[in-house]
C-alpha positions in Angstrom: 0.0 0.0 0.0 2.8 2.4 0.8 4.4 1.7 -2.6 1.1 2.7 -4.2 1.0 5.9 -2.1 4.6 6.8 -3.1 3.7 6.2 -6.8 0.7 8.6 -6.3 3.0 11.1 -4.7 5.2 11.0 -7.8 2.2 11.4 -10.0 1.2 14.5 -7.9 4.7 16.0 -8.4 4.5 15.3 -12.2 1.1 16.9 -12.5 2.2 20.0 -10.6 4.9 20.4 -13.3 2.6 19.6 -16.2 -0.1 22.1 -15.2 2.5 24.9 -15.7 3.3 23.9 -19.3 2.2 26.4 -21.9 0.1 23.9 -23.9 -1.8 23.1 -20.7 -2.3 26.7 -19.6 -4.1 27.4 -22.8 -6.4 24.4 -22.6 -9.2 24.9 -20.0 -10.3 21.2 -20.3 -6.7 20.0 -19.4 -6.5 22.4 -16.6 -9.8 21.3 -15.1 -8.8 17.6 -15.5 -5.4 18.0 -13.9 -6.9 20.2 -11.1 -9.4 17.6 -10.2 -6.8 14.9 -10.1 -4.5 17.0 -7.9 -7.4 17.5 -5.5 -8.0 13.7 -5.4 -4.3 13.0 -4.7 -3.8 15.5 -1.9 -5.3 13.4 0.9 -3.1 10.6 -0.1 0.0 12.8 0.3 -1.1 13.7 3.8 -1.5 10.1 4.7 1.9 9.2 3.3 3.6 12.1 5.3 1.9 11.0 8.5 2.8 7.4 8.0 6.4 8.2 7.3 6.5 10.4 10.4 5.2 7.5 12.5 7.8 5.1 11.0 10.5 7.6 11.9 9.3 7.8 15.5 9.4 4.0 15.8 12.8 3.7 14.2 14.2 6.4 16.5 14.0 4.0 19.4 17.1 2.3 18.1 19.0 5.5 17.9 18.0 6.6 21.4 19.2 3.4 23.2 22.5 5.1 24.3 20.6 7.8 26.3 18.2 6.4 28.9 16.2 9.6 29.3 15.9 10.1 25.5 15.1 6.4 25.1 12.1 6.6 27.5 10.7 9.6 25.6 11.3 7.8 22.3 9.5 4.7 23.4 6.5 6.6 24.5 6.3 8.3 21.1 6.8 5.0 19.4 3.9 3.4 21.2 1.7 6.3 20.1 3.0 6.0 16.5 2.3 2.3 16.4 -1.3 2.8 17.5 -1.7 5.5 14.9 -0.2 3.3 12.1 -2.9 0.7 12.7 -5.5 3.4 12.0 -3.5 4.8 9.1 -3.4 1.4 7.4 -7.2 1.3 7.4 -7.4 4.9 6.1 -4.8 4.2 3.4 -6.7 1.1 2.3 -9.9 3.1 2.0 -8.1 6.0 0.1 -6.6 3.5 -2.4 -10.1 2.1 -3.3 -11.0 3.0 -6.9 -12.6 6.5 -6.9 -15.3 7.8 -9.1 -14.0 11.0 -10.5 -17.5 12.4 -10.7 -18.4 12.0 -7.0 -17.8 15.7 -6.1 -19.9 17.0 -9.0 -23.4 18.5 -8.8 -26.1 16.3 -10.4 -28.9 16.5 -12.9 -31.8 14.6 -11.3 -34.4 13.2 -13.7 -37.6 11.6 -12.4 -40.1 10.0 -14.8 -43.5 8.3 -14.4 -43.4 4.7 -15.6 -46.0 2.0 -15.8 -49.1 2.5 -13.8 -50.9 5.6 -15.3 -52.1 8.1 -12.7 -50.6 6.2 -9.8 -47.2 6.3 -11.5 -47.4 10.1 -12.0 -48.3 10.6 -8.3 -45.5 8.4 -7.2 -43.0 10.2 -9.4 -44.1 13.5 -7.8 -43.5 11.9 -4.3 -40.0 10.8 -5.3 -39.2 14.2 -6.6 -40.3 15.8 -3.3 -38.3 13.1 -1.4 -35.1 14.1 -3.1 -35.7 17.8 -2.9 -36.4 17.5 0.9 -33.2 15.4 1.3 -31.3 18.1 -0.6 -32.7 20.8 1.7 -31.7 18.8 4.8 -28.1 18.6 3.5 -28.0 22.3 2.7 -27.8 21.7 -1.1 -29.2 24.2 -3.6 -31.8 23.0 -6.1 -33.0 24.4 -9.4 -36.0 23.0 -11.3 -34.9 22.8 -15.0 -37.9 21.2 -16.5 -41.3 19.8 -15.4 -44.3 18.3 -17.2 -47.4 17.9 -15.0 -49.8 15.0 -15.4 -53.4 15.7 -16.2 -54.8 14.0 -13.0 -52.1 15.2 -10.6 -48.5 14.2 -10.2 -45.8 14.6 -12.8 -45.0 12.9 -16.1 -41.3 14.0 -15.7 -39.1 16.5 -13.9 -35.5 17.5 -14.3 -33.6 19.3 -11.5 -30.1 20.5 -10.8 -28.8 19.8 -7.3 -25.5 21.2 -6.1 -23.6 21.4 -2.8 -22.9 24.9 -1.5 -20.4 23.7 1.0 -17.2 21.7 1.0 -17.7 18.0 1.9 -15.9 14.7 1.7 -18.8 13.4 -0.4 -20.3 15.4 -3.2 -23.9 15.4 -4.4 -23.2 12.8 -7.1 -21.3 10.6 -4.7 -24.2 10.7 -2.3 -27.1 10.2 -4.8 -25.6 8.1 -7.6 -27.0 4.8 -6.3 -30.6 6.1 -6.6 -30.6 5.6 -10.4 -33.0 2.9 -11.5 -36.6 1.9 -11.4 -38.5 2.5 -8.1 -41.7 0.4 -7.7 -44.6 1.3 -5.5 -47.3 -1.1 -4.2 -50.4 0.5 -2.6 -54.1 0.9 -2.9 -55.0 3.9 -5.1 -57.7 6.2 -3.8 -59.8 5.4 -6.9 -59.6 1.6 -6.2 -63.1 0.6 -4.9 -62.3 -3.0 -4.2 -59.2 -2.4 -2.1 -56.8 -4.1 -4.4 -53.1 -3.3 -4.2 -51.7 -1.9 -7.5 -48.1 -1.9 -8.6 -46.7 1.2 -10.4 -43.2 2.5 -11.2 -41.1 5.6 -11.8 -37.6 5.8 -13.1 -34.8 7.9 -11.6 -31.7 9.0 -13.3 -28.8 10.7 -11.4 -26.4 12.3 -13.9 -23.1 14.0 -13.0 -23.4 17.5 -14.2 -21.0 18.1 -17.1 -19.0 21.3 -17.5 -18.5 23.0 -20.9 -15.0 21.7 -21.0 -16.2 18.1 -20.6 -18.5 18.0 -23.7 -18.1 20.0 -26.8 -21.4 20.7 -28.5 -21.2 21.4 -32.2 -24.0 23.6 -33.6 -24.2 21.5 -36.8 -25.0 18.4 -34.7 -28.0 20.0 -33.0 -31.4 21.0 -34.2 -33.0 23.8 -32.1 -36.7 24.3 -32.3 -38.6 27.2 -30.7 -42.2 26.9 -29.8 -45.0 28.3 -27.6 -45.0 27.0 -24.0 -48.0 24.8 -23.0 -49.4 23.8 -19.7 -49.6 25.8 -16.4 -47.6 29.0 -16.2 -47.7 32.7 -16.2 -49.4 34.5 -19.1 -46.2 35.5 -20.8 -44.9 32.0 -20.6 -47.9 30.7 -22.5 -48.1 33.4 -25.1 -44.5 33.8 -26.3 -42.3 31.5 -28.3 -40.0 30.9 -25.3 -39.9 27.1 -25.2 -36.9 25.3 -26.5 -36.4 21.8 -27.9 -32.9 20.7 -28.7 -32.3 17.5 -30.7 -28.8 16.0 -30.7 -28.7 14.5 -34.1 -25.9 11.9 -33.7 -27.5 10.3 -30.6 -31.1 11.2 -31.1 -31.3 12.7 -27.6 -34.1 15.3 -27.2 -34.3 17.9 -24.4 -37.2 20.3 -23.9 -37.3 23.3 -21.6 -40.3 25.7 -21.3 -40.5 26.7 -17.6 -38.8 30.1 -18.1 -40.2 33.2 -19.7 -36.8 33.8 -21.3 -36.0 31.8 -24.5 -32.3 32.2 -23.6 -32.7 30.8 -20.1 -34.6 27.8 -21.5 -31.9 27.2 -24.0 -29.2 27.4 -21.4 -31.0 24.9 -19.2 -31.6 22.6 -22.1 -27.9 22.7 -23.1 -26.9 21.9 -19.5 -29.2 18.9 -19.5 -28.0 17.7 -22.9 -24.4 18.1 -22.0 -24.8 16.0 -18.8 -26.7 13.3 -20.7 -24.0 13.1 -23.3 -21.3 13.1 -20.6 -23.1 10.2 -18.8 -23.3 8.2 -22.1 -19.6 8.7 -22.7 -18.7 7.7 -19.1 -20.8 4.5 -19.5 -19.0 3.7 -22.8 -15.6 4.2 -21.3 -16.5 2.0 -18.3 -17.7 -0.8 -20.5 -14.5 -0.4 -22.7 -12.3 -0.7 -19.6 -14.3 -3.6 -18.4 -14.8 -2.1 -14.9 -18.6 -1.9 -15.0 -19.2 -3.9 -11.9 -22.2 -6.2 -11.7 -22.4 -6.6 -8.0 -25.4 -6.0 -5.8 -25.1 -2.2 -6.0 -25.6 -2.5 -9.7 -24.7 -0.3 -12.7 -26.9 2.7 -12.0 -29.0 1.7 -15.1 -32.3 3.5 -15.1 -33.9 0.2 -16.4 -32.8 -1.7 -13.3 -35.4 -2.4 -10.6 -33.7 -1.2 -7.4 -36.3 -0.6 -4.8 -39.9 -1.4 -3.9 -42.1 0.8 -1.6 -44.8 -1.3 -0.1 -47.4 1.0 1.5 -49.8 -1.6 3.1 -46.8 -3.2 5.0 -44.9 0.1 5.6 -41.9 -1.6 4.1 -39.2 -0.3 1.7 -37.1 -3.1 0.1 -33.8 -2.2 -1.5 -33.2 -5.2 -3.8 -29.4 -4.6 -4.1 -28.9 -4.7 -0.4 -31.6 -7.4 0.1 -32.6 -5.3 3.1 -35.9 -3.9 4.3 -36.5 -0.4 5.9 -39.6 0.9 7.6 -41.3 4.3 8.3 -42.5 5.1 4.8 -43.8 8.5 5.6 -40.4 9.6 7.0 -38.5 8.3 4.0 -40.7 10.1 1.5 -40.3 13.3 3.5 -36.6 13.1 2.7 -35.4 10.6 5.3 -33.5 8.4 2.9 -30.1 8.9 4.7 -30.1 5.5 6.3 -30.7 3.8 2.9 -28.0 5.9 1.1 -25.5 5.2 3.9 -26.1 1.5 3.7 -25.6 1.6 -0.1 -22.4 3.5 0.2 -21.1 1.1 2.9 -22.0 -1.9 0.7 -20.1 -0.3 -2.2 -17.0 0.1 -0.1 -17.3 -3.4 1.1 -17.6 -4.8 -2.4 -14.5 -2.7 -3.5 -12.5 -4.0 -0.6 -13.3 -7.6 -1.5 -12.3 -6.9 -5.1 -9.1 -5.3 -4.0 -8.2 -8.3 -1.8 -8.5 -10.6 -4.9 -6.0 -8.7 -6.9 
């Protein structure tokens, strides 16, 4: 492990030199990439410095044997250093686990109603509220980028941006990324006269927000349509051609934004969503190419993967990746999903440690 840390320290020194090269200083994408990598490596350097300091304290006992008074002091410091090294070994092991470079990024949250008609739309709205409340409890900022309401209540789909306004060891994407997938709900709809339990679903996608330097959008690859907004909204929203639809021709991705009165604001929001979707597609392609798309219980973050079931009659939430049940549905849907998210993150670390031990 120490050899790996020393190799990372050498990488850090090389990157510090590289970021000062003229061809890098004129390339914002390279600067951003190197800057993120330097930030990721800094904690490892601190661990290495502390580990080497502890080793020096232990080794100094041999040098102090000729001086009884100095020896006693050296032995006390060595005992403290040995205890600290035991802790450091665990911290180093965790630091050396494969990192997701996107963990510290803001996210684009997409919630869509799936099978189940009106019930699915109502459930999608509840999931959206759950994530927004969880963001509020964590002090994160939220911005609604797009929303399409369902005719009988609930939402057909909604897209939000969630960002952390404070420094943290875990970023918004690192916290929420395991929420991607299909969420099922089992309950008796209010319109059900015979008391039968219905099963509906909504899909959630958690995308790391892409920066402009991450994805280059060429105008010739996009078709931009302007049209009049529809649905609820202020008078000027519905009577001006402010809504934007962007089609990315190579991939067929389509993004529509119409919540703002300003055509420019809608376009900027749509571009942000499109950029993040393209970035997520590229990250998935690279992961498959490298062969590191893990197929463990945590899953691949695929929005088509069934990850959780919310059973209202039994007040039971089952996370299928953990094979674990949670209770208190009302608290969970009011944003109390911290226990589930923590369990998923711990399971992910556990899986990575197992994989690391096999290498």
